[in-house]
C-alpha positions in Angstrom: 85.5 -140.4 24.7 86.0 -141.6 21.2 87.2 -145.1 20.5 87.1 -146.2 24.1 83.7 -147.9 24.2 83.5 -151.7 24.8 81.1 -153.5 22.5 79.6 -156.8 23.7 77.1 -159.0 21.9 74.1 -160.6 23.7 73.7 -164.3 23.2 70.8 -163.6 20.8 73.0 -161.2 18.7 75.7 -163.9 18.4 73.1 -166.4 17.3 71.8 -163.8 14.8 75.3 -163.3 13.4 75.8 -167.1 13.0 72.4 -167.4 11.3 73.1 -164.5 8.9 76.5 -166.0 8.0 75.1 -169.5 7.4 72.2 -168.2 5.3 74.5 -166.0 3.2 76.9 -168.9 2.6 74.1 -171.2 1.6 72.6 -168.7 -0.8 75.6 -166.7 -2.1 78.7 -168.7 -1.3 81.5 -168.7 1.2 83.3 -165.6 -0.3 80.2 -163.5 0.0 79.5 -164.7 3.5 83.0 -163.6 4.5 82.5 -160.2 2.9 79.2 -159.7 4.6 80.6 -160.8 8.0 83.4 -158.2 7.5 80.7 -155.6 6.8 78.9 -156.4 10.0 82.3 -156.5 11.9 83.1 -153.0 10.6 79.7 -151.7 11.9 80.4 -153.3 15.3 83.8 -151.7 15.4 82.3 -148.3 14.6 80.3 -148.6 17.9 83.6 -148.4 19.7 83.3 -144.6 19.1 80.1 -144.6 21.2 76.4 -144.7 20.7 76.2 -141.2 19.2 78.1 -142.1 16.0 76.8 -140.9 12.6 73.9 -143.1 11.4 72.8 -144.3 14.9 69.1 -143.7 15.4 67.1 -143.7 18.6 64.3 -146.2 18.6 62.2 -145.2 21.6 59.2 -147.1 20.1 61.1 -150.3 20.9 62.1 -149.2 24.4 64.0 -146.6 26.3 67.6 -146.2 25.3 67.3 -148.6 22.3 69.2 -147.4 19.2 69.9 -148.9 15.8 72.8 -148.7 13.3 72.5 -149.9 9.8 75.5 -152.1 8.8 75.6 -150.5 5.3 78.4 -148.0 5.8 81.3 -146.5 3.9 80.3 -147.9 0.5 79.5 -151.4 1.8 76.1 -152.8 1.2 74.1 -154.5 3.8 70.5 -155.2 4.9 70.8 -155.5 8.7 70.6 -153.3 11.7 72.6 -153.6 14.9 70.1 -153.1 17.7 71.9 -151.8 20.8 71.8 -149.8 24.0 74.4 -148.3 26.2 75.3 -149.9 29.5 77.5 -148.7 32.5 81.2 -148.2 32.2 81.2 -147.1 28.5 79.8 -150.3 27.3 77.5 -150.9 24.3 75.3 -154.0 24.4 74.3 -155.2 21.0 71.0 -157.0 21.6 70.2 -158.2 18.0 71.3 -158.2 14.4 68.1 -157.9 12.4 67.2 -157.6 8.7 66.0 -154.2 7.8 62.7 -155.5 6.5 61.8 -157.0 9.9 59.4 -155.4 12.4 62.0 -154.5 15.0 59.5 -154.1 17.8 58.4 -157.8 17.4 62.0 -159.0 17.7 63.5 -156.9 20.4 62.7 -156.9 24.1 63.8 -153.7 25.8 64.4 -155.8 29.0 66.5 -158.3 27.2 69.6 -159.3 29.2 73.0 -159.4 27.7 
């Protein structure tokens, strides 16, 4: 069902988002931090359509059921991935928000709790 998925952020994903926002503000200013937070929010909202949305990629090398979605979408620039997996009851658990230059396998535990 499109648009009916619940998206929830793991504690580590929330910390990642806070860290990204602070870093962006310190390096590029408050206005850019707000724009980039909006870009990430739009990517999170896109997950409400389910894990099979355009651009989502399976990452079995990280763990079973792990997928990524780049935040750069619809003309917006970004350098981060949402790392997520599906959970029961049409829920998507976002485990991490990681920079696309990072080795994802080092920073994501497939057994990570939400």
